[in-house]
Every structure is written in C-alpha cells, then in structure tokens.
C-alpha positions, 0 to 999 in steps of 0.5 A, spaced: 760 407 849 767 403 853 772 408 854 779 406 851 785 406 856 791 410 854 797 406 853 803 410 855 809 409 850 816 409 852 820 414 848 825 412 843 830 417 846 829 413 853 830 406 849 836 409 846 839 412 852 838 406 856 841 402 851 847 406 850 848 406 858 847 398 858 853 397 853 858 402 857 857 399 863 857 392 860 864 394 856 867 397 863 865 391 867 869 387 861 875 391 861 876 391 868 875 383 868 880 383 862 885 387 866 885 385 873 882 378 874 887 372 872 884 366 869 885 361 875 887 362 882 895 361 882 899 358 888 900 365 891 904 366 897 904 373 901 910 376 903 913 382 906 913 388 902 918 393 899 924 388 899 929 386 893 928 380 889 933 376 892 929 376 899 923 373 895 928 368 892 931 366 899 924 366 902 921 361 896 926 357 894 928 353 900 933 348 900 928 342 901 924 345 895 930 347 890 937 350 888 938 357 888 942 361 883 944 354 880 949 356 875 949 353 868 954 351 863 954 358 860 954 362 866 947 364 866 944 363 873 937 360 874 933 363 880 931 357 883 932 350 879 927 344 882 926 337 880 920 339 875 921 347 874 927 352 872 924 358 875 925 365 874 923 371 879 921 378 877 917 383 879 910 383 875 912 389 871 918 386 868 913 380 866 916 379 859 923 379 861 922 373 866 918 369 861 924 370 856 929 368 862 924 362 864 924 359 857 931 360 856 933 356 862 928 351 861 931 350 854 938 349 857 936 345 863 930 340 860 925 342 865 919 346 865 919 353 865 916 357 871 915 364 873 914 367 880 911 374 879 912 379 885 906 383 885 907 390 889 900 393 888 893 390 886 894 393 879 900 388 878 894 383 876 894 385 869 901 383 868 899 376 870 893 377 864 899 378 859 903 372 861 896 368 861 895 371 854 901 367 851 899 361 853 905 357 852 906 352 858 909 357 863 907 355 870 905 361 874 906 362 881 905 369 885 908 373 891 903 378 894 908 383 897 903 389 898 
C-alpha cells in the first residue's frame, strides 16, 4: 500500500494575521506618499535657511526676471510681478494665505497666479500637497531653505 503524504496546511489565524499586516503596511505607505511626495517635481531653488521672507524675494525675483513689491492701484503689493505671473511668496505653513493673495493679484493684474512656498523642513512638503489638491491652475515654485 502506498503511503499518503501529509500536506501541511497554513492555519487560518496566520492567513488573517498576514492579511492585516499587509493592509497596515500598504496603508502606511499610501499615507506617507499622500503627505510628503508632491505630484510632480517643481522648479526648486536651494537658499540659505533661517531668513525672513524678504530675503527670499530679493534672491529669487531679480530685476531681469520681474518687479519686486509691485504696488497695485488699491495699494496692495505683489511680491514679484513678471510678464506671465503675479507671484506671492510665503512660508509653506502659510500656504492658504499665499493662495488667496496670488489669486487676488492675478485678478487685479490679468496675469496667471503663482506661489513660491518656502520650505523650512522636509515635513513642509505636505503643504505642497494641499496646494496641489486645489488644482486651480496656480503655478507652484519651491524654495528649499533647510
């Protein structure tokens, strides 16, 4: 008589445990990707950290590129006005304020809205994701200051 081979079965508990572990890992990777990786690579300049906003405007908005502190008819000031863009500079944590100002300056000048987000730490990339989620045609530039 032939001997029957004993087939080892995987316990139901191990399968469930593996499934839960896999889902938790996949969810964690998705969360990290959602918060810290921009949808595309933006034009980024690296500059000296721990400076005031005006420093970054002066370094980025040179006279051959655009006009700094352009005063509009209602006495508001565009940080940098170029032939194509009305650009607002702000630190990344003030992303919402910069969007509002850029949209206003765009409306007042007839130029496309743009923001320059000043990143002071690697964690600031999640603010870039917030601007991306709006998907309203705002051009994004980044200044890496860390």
